[in-house]
Rosetta silent file (secondary structure, phi, psi, omega in degrees, C-alpha in Angstrom):
SEQUENCE: MKDIKSEIGGNFCDLAIALMEPSALFDAKCLYGAIKGVGTTETTLVEILASRTNQQIKEIREVYKKEYKHELEKDITGDTSGDFRKLLVSLNNGARDGSPPNEEHAKIDAESLYKAGEKKMGTDEATFNRILCTRSFGQLREIFRQYKKISKKDIIKAIESEFSGDIEMALKMVVRIAECPPSFFAKRLHDSMKGAGTKDDALIRLVVTRSEVDMVEIKERFQAMYKSSLEKFIKGDTSGDYEKLLLAVIS
SCORE:     score description
SCORE:     0.000 S_00000001
   1 L     0.000  -39.611  179.609  -25.257   27.699   15.378 S_00000001
   2 H   -62.782  -37.060  178.997  -24.258   29.071   18.791 S_00000001
   3 H   -63.005  -40.980  179.814  -23.139   32.311   17.122 S_00000001
   4 H   -64.703  -46.039 -178.538  -26.534   32.675   15.464 S_00000001
   5 H   -62.066  -29.518 -179.963  -28.407   31.995   18.704 S_00000001
   6 H   -77.599  -22.264 -177.560  -26.362   34.659   20.478 S_00000001
   7 H   -93.444  -35.696 -177.623  -27.201   37.262   17.826 S_00000001
   8 L  -130.110  169.234 -179.433  -30.884   36.554   17.193 S_00000001
   9 L  -149.029 -176.920  174.285  -33.684   34.826   19.064 S_00000001
  10 H    67.388 -154.027 -176.330  -37.238   33.581   19.004 S_00000001
  11 H   -64.838  -34.389  178.438  -39.037   32.180   15.985 S_00000001
  12 H   -61.840  -42.196  177.684  -36.742   33.947   13.522 S_00000001
  13 H   -63.624  -46.129 -179.859  -33.772   32.169   15.068 S_00000001
  14 H   -60.023  -41.892  179.681  -35.550   28.799   14.995 S_00000001
  15 H   -67.456  -44.159 -179.158  -36.438   29.264   11.328 S_00000001
  16 H   -61.220  -43.233  179.481  -32.956   30.418   10.350 S_00000001
  17 H   -66.716  -42.946  179.827  -31.320   27.412   12.031 S_00000001
  18 H   -58.525  -38.287 -179.159  -33.840   24.976   10.526 S_00000001
  19 H   -68.336  -26.128 -177.848  -33.030   26.268    7.048 S_00000001
  20 H   -90.089  -15.424 -177.370  -29.301   25.631    7.560 S_00000001
  21 L   -83.010  146.642  172.151  -29.613   22.101    8.922 S_00000001
  22 L   -57.296  144.643 -173.591  -29.546   18.998    6.696 S_00000001
  23 H   -59.413  -38.822 -179.302  -33.117   17.811    6.138 S_00000001
  24 H   -64.993  -37.996  178.431  -32.583   14.438    7.838 S_00000001
  25 H   -67.286  -42.813  179.478  -31.209   16.143   10.961 S_00000001
  26 H   -62.889  -44.744  177.791  -34.099   18.599   11.079 S_00000001
  27 H   -61.258  -43.202  179.501  -36.630   15.768   10.688 S_00000001
  28 H   -60.133  -42.636  179.090  -34.857   13.757   13.388 S_00000001
  29 H   -65.330  -38.886  178.518  -34.997   16.729   15.764 S_00000001
  30 H   -65.095  -40.947  177.862  -38.705   17.256   15.018 S_00000001
  31 H   -65.211  -43.267  178.995  -39.413   13.587   15.729 S_00000001
  32 H   -60.682  -44.618  178.290  -37.394   13.699   18.952 S_00000001
  33 H   -63.076  -37.386 -179.988  -39.297   16.788   20.063 S_00000001
  34 H   -67.808  -32.830 -178.735  -42.626   15.139   19.201 S_00000001
  35 H   -85.235  -44.846 -169.633  -41.743   12.074   21.279 S_00000001
  36 H   -96.925   -3.929  177.638  -39.830   13.587   24.178 S_00000001
  37 L   -72.171 -171.913  178.950  -41.700   16.856   24.614 S_00000001
  38 L   -74.224  101.034 -174.724  -44.523   17.356   27.101 S_00000001
  39 L    80.526  138.308 -179.468  -46.948   14.759   25.755 S_00000001
  40 L   -74.618  132.133  177.376  -46.346   12.983   22.475 S_00000001
  41 L   -91.342   88.863 -170.209  -47.303   15.035   19.407 S_00000001
  42 H   -61.087  -41.640 -176.033  -48.888   12.188   17.480 S_00000001
  43 H   -65.373  -32.352  177.855  -49.772   14.110   14.328 S_00000001
  44 H   -65.956  -41.589  178.237  -46.166   15.263   13.868 S_00000001
  45 H   -58.710  -47.410 -178.123  -44.910   11.680   14.021 S_00000001
  46 H   -68.275  -44.367 -179.565  -47.367   10.574   11.336 S_00000001
  47 H   -52.925  -47.887 -176.738  -46.833   13.658    9.174 S_00000001
  48 H   -73.363  -52.365 -173.031  -43.088   13.056    8.937 S_00000001
  49 H   -68.789  -28.995 -178.435  -42.951    9.258    8.782 S_00000001
  50 H   -85.284  -17.676 -173.512  -45.823    8.910    6.299 S_00000001
  51 H  -106.160   -7.738 -178.541  -44.643   11.571    3.860 S_00000001
  52 L   -91.765  156.134  177.962  -40.915   10.837    3.495 S_00000001
  53 L   -73.932  166.533  177.136  -39.373    8.444    0.964 S_00000001
  54 H   -55.376  -45.050 -179.030  -37.807    5.131    1.971 S_00000001
  55 H   -64.643  -41.503  178.523  -34.345    6.636    1.549 S_00000001
  56 H   -62.622  -42.015  179.214  -35.229    9.711    3.596 S_00000001
  57 H   -64.511  -40.737  176.693  -36.558    7.547    6.439 S_00000001
  58 H   -58.386  -45.194  179.787  -33.381    5.458    6.372 S_00000001
  59 H   -66.036  -39.313  177.922  -31.298    8.640    6.662 S_00000001
  60 H   -60.687  -45.550  179.733  -33.527    9.975    9.461 S_00000001
  61 H   -60.177  -42.343 -179.433  -33.065    6.754   11.445 S_00000001
  62 H   -65.455  -44.868 -179.864  -29.281    6.931   11.018 S_00000001
  63 H   -66.567  -40.986  179.339  -29.077   10.588   12.013 S_00000001
  64 H   -58.085  -46.233 -179.651  -31.440   10.048   14.942 S_00000001
  65 H   -64.221  -40.734  179.668  -29.238    7.272   16.328 S_00000001
  66 H   -65.584  -40.285 -175.225  -26.091    9.383   15.872 S_00000001
  67 H   -76.452  -39.711 -170.575  -27.691   12.439   17.487 S_00000001
  68 H  -115.164   -0.267  172.785  -29.530   10.789   20.400 S_00000001
  69 L    68.319   16.083  172.438  -27.539    7.549   20.908 S_00000001
  70 L  -152.937  168.078 -173.331  -30.552    5.261   20.567 S_00000001
  71 L   -75.876  141.310  175.526  -32.904    3.915   17.925 S_00000001
  72 H   -59.382  -42.315 -178.566  -35.873    5.934   16.705 S_00000001
  73 H   -59.964  -39.274 -179.966  -38.031    2.790   16.784 S_00000001
  74 H   -63.010  -40.640  178.852  -37.218    2.228   20.455 S_00000001
  75 H   -68.599  -37.952  177.614  -38.327    5.753   21.328 S_00000001
  76 H   -62.416  -48.994 -176.923  -41.512    5.353   19.277 S_00000001
  77 H   -68.079  -27.317  179.836  -42.446    2.075   20.934 S_00000001
  78 H   -77.786  -14.783 -173.639  -41.640    3.459   24.369 S_00000001
  79 H  -119.472   -0.314  179.701  -43.965    6.420   23.960 S_00000001
  80 L  -132.472  176.283 -177.395  -46.936    4.997   22.039 S_00000001
  81 L  -151.595  166.213  171.264  -49.155    1.935   22.314 S_00000001
  82 H    62.899 -148.488 -177.767  -51.517   -0.453   20.567 S_00000001
  83 H   -65.429  -29.967  177.032  -52.352   -0.329   16.877 S_00000001
  84 H   -63.741  -43.840  177.166  -51.033    3.231   16.639 S_00000001
  85 H   -59.546  -46.100 -179.539  -47.608    2.040   17.784 S_00000001
  86 H   -60.029  -40.718  178.994  -47.665   -0.786   15.228 S_00000001
  87 H   -64.208  -45.088  179.561  -48.518    1.648   12.430 S_00000001
  88 H   -62.236  -40.793  177.956  -45.673    4.019   13.377 S_00000001
  89 H   -62.031  -42.128  178.108  -43.203    1.131   13.502 S_00000001
  90 H   -62.949  -43.823  177.999  -44.320    0.056   10.021 S_00000001
  91 H   -63.711  -39.415 -179.325  -43.933    3.600    8.678 S_00000001
  92 H   -66.915  -20.434  176.884  -40.522    3.879   10.341 S_00000001
  93 L   -69.621  -21.360  179.425  -39.383    0.759    8.455 S_00000001
  94 L    55.931   58.103 -172.769  -39.538    2.774    5.215 S_00000001
  95 L  -120.582   34.247  178.607  -40.666   -0.189    3.141 S_00000001
  96 L   -70.667  137.104  176.708  -42.955    1.284    0.484 S_00000001
  97 L   -69.737  139.142 -179.164  -42.984   -0.578   -2.812 S_00000001
  98 L   -99.115    7.550 -177.280  -41.668    1.489   -5.704 S_00000001
  99 L   -70.265  153.120  176.407  -43.514   -0.359   -8.481 S_00000001
 100 L   -67.204  158.214 -178.776  -45.892    1.531  -10.815 S_00000001
 101 L   -56.529  141.466 -179.344  -49.642    1.245  -10.082 S_00000001
 102 L  -132.089  116.061 -173.719  -51.231   -2.096  -11.004 S_00000001
 103 H   -63.210  -41.915 -178.144  -55.026   -2.266  -11.289 S_00000001
 104 H   -65.876  -43.452  176.399  -55.334   -6.014  -10.674 S_00000001
 105 H   -63.483  -35.971  178.988  -53.188   -5.902   -7.557 S_00000001
 106 H   -64.063  -39.154  178.268  -55.200   -2.879   -6.400 S_00000001
 107 H   -62.261  -41.288  179.549  -58.447   -4.842   -6.729 S_00000001
 108 H   -63.638  -46.565 -179.637  -57.002   -7.623   -4.560 S_00000001
 109 H   -66.195  -38.986  178.857  -55.835   -5.178   -1.886 S_00000001
 110 H   -62.254  -41.544  177.687  -59.149   -3.275   -1.974 S_00000001
 111 H   -65.021  -38.701  178.052  -61.012   -6.549   -1.433 S_00000001
 112 H   -63.354  -42.071  177.898  -58.644   -7.404    1.436 S_00000001
 113 H   -64.243  -40.915  179.555  -59.352   -4.045    3.097 S_00000001
 114 H   -62.983  -45.824  179.591  -63.095   -4.536    2.669 S_00000001
 115 H   -67.647  -29.712 -178.872  -62.956   -8.019    4.194 S_00000001
 116 H   -79.089  -17.409 -175.836  -60.715   -6.732    7.020 S_00000001
 117 L  -121.415  -91.492 -173.134  -63.100   -3.924    7.936 S_00000001
 118 L   -58.256  -36.130 -174.072  -66.673   -3.429    6.826 S_00000001
 119 L   -86.397   -1.839 -172.816  -67.340   -7.072    5.945 S_00000001
 120 L  -115.816  142.380  169.737  -65.883   -8.442    9.195 S_00000001
 121 L   -72.961  115.206 -169.942  -67.193   -8.584   12.744 S_00000001
 122 L    83.739  177.625 -175.242  -64.469   -6.545   14.391 S_00000001
 123 L  -126.614  135.317  175.145  -61.551   -5.140   12.401 S_00000001
 124 L   -89.744   89.034 -174.571  -58.361   -6.781   11.146 S_00000001
 125 H   -63.028  -32.010 -176.392  -56.038   -3.851   11.854 S_00000001
 126 H   -61.603  -34.595  179.563  -52.956   -5.680   10.552 S_00000001
 127 H   -67.064  -43.729  176.360  -54.320   -5.714    6.989 S_00000001
 128 H   -60.794  -44.337  179.675  -54.864   -1.943    7.008 S_00000001
 129 H   -59.160  -51.332 -176.037  -51.380   -1.474    8.459 S_00000001
 130 H   -59.541  -46.974 -175.012  -49.707   -3.736    5.888 S_00000001
 131 H   -73.931  -46.411 -175.903  -51.365   -2.188    2.847 S_00000001
 132 H   -70.949  -21.452 -177.216  -51.289    1.478    3.854 S_00000001
 133 H  -100.123  -10.268 -176.152  -47.654    1.323    4.982 S_00000001
 134 H  -121.141  -13.728  178.603  -46.092   -0.709    2.155 S_00000001
 135 L   -87.475  148.232  177.406  -47.885    0.268   -1.072 S_00000001
 136 L   -65.110  160.502  178.830  -46.691    3.233   -3.123 S_00000001
 137 H   -61.614  -39.842  177.333  -48.821    6.364   -3.093 S_00000001
 138 H   -61.658  -41.950  178.591  -49.778    5.775   -6.720 S_00000001
 139 H   -67.792  -39.540  177.931  -50.831    2.226   -5.900 S_00000001
 140 H   -61.653  -40.760  178.221  -52.765    3.399   -2.843 S_00000001
 141 H   -60.578  -39.139  177.125  -54.722    5.874   -4.962 S_00000001
 142 H   -68.623  -39.667  177.124  -55.715    3.011   -7.271 S_00000001
 143 H   -60.773  -43.388 -179.763  -56.604    0.828   -4.268 S_00000001
 144 H   -63.521  -37.375  177.310  -58.847    3.610   -2.900 S_00000001
 145 H   -64.160  -45.380  179.951  -60.619    3.870   -6.281 S_00000001
 146 H   -66.454  -35.819  179.520  -61.210    0.130   -6.351 S_00000001
 147 H   -60.864  -42.805 -178.414  -62.349    0.166   -2.716 S_00000001
 148 H   -64.104  -33.503  177.478  -65.099    2.662   -3.491 S_00000001
 149 H   -66.274  -38.231 -177.941  -66.373    0.416   -6.288 S_00000001
 150 H   -75.873  -45.751 -169.008  -66.590   -2.534   -3.896 S_00000001
 151 H   -93.385  -25.285 -172.800  -67.885   -0.743   -0.808 S_00000001
 152 L    71.814    7.046  171.967  -69.855    2.213   -2.240 S_00000001
 153 L  -135.261  154.114 -177.392  -68.157    4.393    0.381 S_00000001
 154 L   -78.948  167.528 -173.100  -64.709    5.946    0.303 S_00000001
 155 H   -65.000  -32.279  177.989  -61.802    4.665    2.377 S_00000001
 156 H   -62.885  -46.257  178.657  -61.922    7.626    4.805 S_00000001
 157 H   -61.906  -38.666  179.120  -65.553    6.841    5.706 S_00000001
 158 H   -63.722  -44.437  178.776  -64.612    3.182    6.137 S_00000001
 159 H   -62.262  -41.969 -179.667  -61.746    4.066    8.487 S_00000001
 160 H   -62.937  -32.388 -178.904  -64.031    6.362   10.501 S_00000001
 161 H   -83.752  -18.750 -174.729  -66.555    3.554   10.962 S_00000001
 162 H  -106.888  -20.498 -174.505  -63.950    0.895   11.883 S_00000001
 163 L  -127.983  167.414  175.178  -61.362    2.775   13.977 S_00000001
 164 L  -150.307  168.007  175.027  -61.172    5.417   16.686 S_00000001
 165 H    67.587 -147.482 -174.623  -58.611    7.484   18.548 S_00000001
 166 H   -62.521  -36.658 -177.781  -54.978    7.793   17.459 S_00000001
 167 H   -69.964  -36.484  175.102  -55.090    4.921   14.981 S_00000001
 168 H   -61.864  -48.668  178.846  -58.097    6.444   13.193 S_00000001
 169 H   -56.624  -45.947 -175.067  -56.298    9.789   13.014 S_00000001
 170 H   -67.854  -44.949  179.214  -53.095    8.181   11.728 S_00000001
 171 H   -61.926  -41.066  178.458  -54.716    6.023    9.052 S_00000001
 172 H   -64.815  -37.072  177.093  -56.685    9.017    7.756 S_00000001
 173 H   -64.926  -42.289  178.083  -53.481   11.070    7.609 S_00000001
 174 H   -60.612  -43.482  178.604  -51.738    8.345    5.593 S_00000001
 175 H   -61.309  -47.013 -178.334  -54.692    8.267    3.188 S_00000001
 176 H   -62.968  -39.347  177.952  -54.720   12.065    2.798 S_00000001
 177 H   -65.179  -44.198 -179.650  -50.976   12.163    2.141 S_00000001
 178 H   -65.123  -39.235 -177.658  -51.246    9.392   -0.444 S_00000001
 179 H   -65.492  -46.822 -177.384  -54.229   11.006   -2.158 S_00000001
 180 L  -164.952   92.587 -179.338  -52.672   14.458   -2.596 S_00000001
 181 H   -52.872  -44.098 -179.801  -49.619   15.609   -0.630 S_00000001
 182 H   -60.199  -38.317  177.918  -50.030   19.320   -1.569 S_00000001
 183 H   -66.867  -41.346  178.568  -53.640   19.347   -0.298 S_00000001
 184 H   -60.243  -47.428 -176.688  -52.597   17.594    2.900 S_00000001
 185 H   -74.996  -27.307  173.269  -49.802   20.072    3.593 S_00000001
 186 H   -62.179  -43.503  178.137  -51.958   23.062    2.635 S_00000001
 187 H   -65.827  -40.575  178.791  -54.409   22.010    5.353 S_00000001
 188 H   -61.746  -41.178  177.658  -51.579   21.464    7.845 S_00000001
 189 H   -64.502  -44.248  178.428  -50.281   24.973    7.135 S_00000001
 190 H   -59.958  -44.894 -179.972  -53.759   26.429    7.509 S_00000001
 191 H   -61.896  -30.361 -178.763  -54.251   24.584   10.802 S_00000001
 192 H   -72.385  -16.722 -176.160  -50.953   26.011   12.109 S_00000001
 193 H  -118.370  -11.563 -176.759  -52.253   29.558   11.657 S_00000001
 194 L   -77.468  156.608  177.871  -56.017   29.406   12.190 S_00000001
 195 L    75.925 -169.048 -177.347  -57.627   30.486   15.443 S_00000001
 196 L   -75.977  126.189  177.319  -55.982   32.303   18.312 S_00000001
 197 L    79.778  151.861  179.822  -52.201   32.187   18.232 S_00000001
 198 L  -105.391  135.576  175.041  -49.854   30.612   15.709 S_00000001
 199 L   -84.011   84.803 -169.804  -48.394   27.124   16.145 S_00000001
 200 H   -65.616  -35.420  177.624  -44.933   28.329   15.176 S_00000001
 201 H   -58.533  -44.227  179.758  -43.158   24.978   15.558 S_00000001
 202 H   -68.268  -44.262 -179.489  -45.572   23.466   13.033 S_00000001
 203 H   -59.572  -46.780  179.533  -45.430   26.469   10.693 S_00000001
 204 H   -62.785  -47.179 -179.058  -41.625   26.430   10.639 S_00000001
 205 H   -58.942  -46.120 -176.584  -41.472   22.647   10.154 S_00000001
 206 H   -67.396  -43.646 -179.654  -43.960   22.672    7.291 S_00000001
 207 H   -65.437  -45.011 -177.125  -42.423   25.635    5.463 S_00000001
 208 H   -67.630  -45.748 -173.281  -38.866   24.318    5.799 S_00000001
 209 H   -76.166  -21.717 -179.860  -39.561   20.687    4.904 S_00000001
 210 H  -104.500   -4.575 -172.700  -41.773   21.405    1.884 S_00000001
 211 L   -58.928  -35.028 -178.208  -39.968   24.470    0.522 S_00000001
 212 L  -111.163   17.460 -179.021  -37.912   22.491   -1.997 S_00000001
 213 L  -111.539  -64.911 -175.149  -40.396   19.664   -2.531 S_00000001
 214 L  -147.932   32.359 -176.118  -43.857   20.859   -3.531 S_00000001
 215 H   -62.871  -35.620  178.207  -44.350   24.404   -2.210 S_00000001
 216 H   -59.746  -47.041  179.668  -45.598   25.721   -5.572 S_00000001
 217 H   -67.865  -37.243  178.224  -48.344   23.080   -5.622 S_00000001
 218 H   -61.660  -43.670  179.570  -49.101   23.628   -1.921 S_00000001
 219 H   -63.428  -37.703  177.487  -49.649   27.345   -2.514 S_00000001
 220 H   -65.043  -44.477  179.777  -52.009   26.565   -5.395 S_00000001
 221 H   -67.928  -36.973  178.796  -54.011   24.126   -3.285 S_00000001
 222 H   -59.728  -47.616  179.608  -54.031   26.570   -0.335 S_00000001
 223 H   -60.068  -44.304 -178.885  -55.539   29.270   -2.543 S_00000001
 224 H   -67.283  -37.812 -175.087  -58.165   26.862   -3.922 S_00000001
 225 H   -79.965  -33.957 -171.537  -59.089   25.451   -0.511 S_00000001
 226 H  -120.422    4.419  176.426  -59.176   28.652    1.554 S_00000001
 227 L    54.169   30.997  177.543  -59.828   31.385   -1.060 S_00000001
 228 L  -156.776  153.682 -177.204  -56.796   33.242    0.210 S_00000001
 229 L   -81.931  154.383  174.944  -53.087   33.013   -0.442 S_00000001
 230 H   -61.096  -39.369  178.631  -50.597   31.367    1.877 S_00000001
 231 H   -56.903  -44.267 -178.488  -48.617   34.619    1.774 S_00000001
 232 H   -63.705  -40.237  178.031  -51.632   36.562    3.073 S_00000001
 233 H   -63.340  -44.437 -179.609  -52.100   34.129    5.962 S_00000001
 234 H   -63.122  -42.789  178.652  -48.423   34.367    6.911 S_00000001
 235 H   -62.107  -35.007 -179.098  -48.528   38.173    6.798 S_00000001
 236 H   -77.601  -17.903 -173.020  -51.600   38.174    9.040 S_00000001
 237 H  -113.930  -11.241 -177.955  -50.097   35.787   11.594 S_00000001
 238 L  -133.017  175.195 -178.005  -46.415   36.736   11.805 S_00000001
 239 L  -154.587  169.528  172.809  -44.320   39.897   11.814 S_00000001
 240 H    62.918 -148.673 -178.324  -40.845   41.407   11.462 S_00000001
 241 H   -64.604  -31.955  177.541  -37.840   39.459   10.218 S_00000001
 242 H   -60.322  -48.340  177.768  -39.616   36.182   10.974 S_00000001
 243 H   -60.739  -46.835 -177.548  -42.405   37.086    8.559 S_00000001
 244 H   -60.878  -41.168 -179.222  -39.952   38.274    5.899 S_00000001
 245 H   -69.598  -41.020  176.182  -37.913   35.073    6.057 S_00000001
 246 H   -57.837  -46.657 -178.893  -41.027   32.864    5.898 S_00000001
 247 H   -64.453  -37.522  178.171  -42.220   34.754    2.822 S_00000001
 248 H   -65.116  -39.508 -177.434  -38.782   34.445    1.210 S_00000001
 249 H   -66.986  -38.327 -176.865  -38.728   30.686    1.786 S_00000001
 250 H   -87.696   -5.524 -176.272  -42.132   30.071    0.196 S_00000001
 251 L   -76.732    0.000    0.000  -41.574   32.454   -2.728 S_00000001
């Protein structure tokens, strides 16, 4: 790695190194940067912890401890607070159920969410935390369908009316990831390039971590959502070897 850094620099160097690192190490470094950088990057923490499998989270925790000599959970709890902290700790446990979707169980959970939020004076945050952090994505999609039947509003609207601040943001991100990971990551990629200047750390992280997972589907959703290709956005926002390598990775 030192040899590479001495030969090249900037975003191209960061991308090249990220591509050569084991995925768990790269994720661990991104989490460390999100926690220990100037101000905690809350959305990065949720993006990584909510979208990885139980096994991937276990590996991230192990690598994080080896790399930084302390527990990921300890760093999370030391840098966050309140219900947002509790949600991150739950996600960091990597305890999603792997069972196939079950409609009857989904109805029970949907009713629990309704009673914990809209139907209650105040909000029972622990119920939202427990269900959104431990049910499989397939089961969550069924729960969201059942919730709409009970409430007549979708789960995102319910979260917006019951929560605020970081916990609202985090719960909505978990829902969006569960509903359709490619759509979620297409929006994240778009957000990294829209407006003045490119958020290169985010662009590199998203391209590298999704390149061998669901990049084909992400590109399809990007085109449908923004009426332009991901390739075109990258070409308009980057240049030189950095641009060429990004395009090669997503191709």
